[in-house]
Each structure stands twice: as structure tokens, then as C-alpha cells.
N, C-alpha and C positions, 0 to 999 in steps of 0.2 A: 776439160784442155783446152779444147781449137773456141772455148765461150758459147756465150746464151742461145749466140746466135744460128749452133750447130748443135743439132740431136743427135746424140751418142748410142750405143749398144756395146757392152760388153761380151765380147765372144759365148758365154754362158747365156747370156741372154738373149741371142741369136734368135727367133721363131722357127721353127721348124720348117717350115715354108714359104721362107723367106727367098727373095732372090738377092743372091749373092752379083753382085757385080765387080767385080774386081777389076781397075783401072786403073795398073802397073804395067811394065813394060813386056814384048813377048819373051825376052830372054829368061822376067823372073817368075812369069808365067808358067812357062815351061817349064824350070825349075823344084816348083810346088806350088799346089791349090789348094784349095779346097775341092771337096770331091766335086759339087754342086753346083758350084761358082760358072757363072759367065763372063769374059772375057773384050773386056772393051778399054783398050789404053783411051788413056787420060786425053789424051790430041785430037780423039774420034769423037769426042763427046759429041760437043755440039752437030757433028752432020749424021750422027746416026741415034739420035735421043728418041726417034720413033719406035727404038727396038728396046727402051728402059717400060719395064711394066707401069702406069702410074691407079693401077687398081690393085694390087698388092703392096706388102712390105717392103723393100728396097732399103739391104744396106751395103753401101761402098765401103771398097776397101783395096790398102793401097799398101806398101811393105810396115811401116808405123804411124800413119793413121794422119799424115799431112797432104798429103797430093788429092785420100778420096773423101777429106773437111773441105778443098777443094772446090772438088765434085759435087759434093753436097750441097752447100752457096749456092752452087750454078744451077744444080738443078730446081731450087727452092727456088731461086729468082725468077727460073722460068715454067715457074708454073705447079713445080711438084712441092705435095706434103704428106707424103711418104717414105720420105729417103731419112737416112741414118747412119750416122758415120760410125765403124768399126774402132772401139775406144782399141790404142796399140795398135790396128793392123796386125797382117800376118803375123809377124812377129809374135804379139801377145795371142792365136789363134796359135798356133806353133806352142807356145810356152806351155798353154792350158793345156795342151795336149791332146787336140784336135785333128782330128785324122787333115792329112796331103796326101794330094796325088799329083805326079810329074807326069811329064810329057815326054822326058828326055832317058824313060828308062832304070832312072835312079829314084834310091829313096826319098820321097819328095820335103823338099827343102826351103827355105826361105832365103832369099840372096840380097 
């Protein structure tokens, strides 16, 4: 979807042990996110690279896969070889019936 230079994984193909890196904005995260995901907004990635594991599978996700693809490219350009983009983003995650948690007391949803 985003070219051969961006490795991807479907929601069903995400390894159980993967580090899920959610790069959406705080309001999107609050509305609904994967239960075990780690929130790191896209614009904070350059200053917080040290927080991203280099020794585990990292799956980067956003709402539909565009921003996360940009982050995967950026991380690969900075020496990460363990990163993949979530195909279809959180929209596909939710459509596939994967679990959602929220921070606002409402049922998890993708906005």
C-alpha cells in the first residue's frame, strides 16, 4: 500500500509480543487504542527515539496507516530494522474486531 520500502503487517498478523507504537494525537488515543499500545505522538518521535525498542518487533499504527508509514520510514532511516506499519491502521484494527480501550470512560472507538 505504501510502497516496497515500508514493511507492513495486518492486524491479524501482529505478533503477540510486538511493541505497539501508536503515533496518533492525544484525542485520538483517548477515544480508543489497542489495550497494550504505547502512545508516542508522531511529532514527538525525533526527540523520544530512545523510548522505542530496538530489540523487539515494533508495529507502528495511526488511524488509517498514512502517518504510521511516515514514522516507519523515519525510523528505518535512523537505523531501526524491526519496524512495520499496521495495514489499514486503527480503522482496520477495529473493523477486524480487535480489542479497543479508551481513556475517557466511553467504549473504545476510532476517531
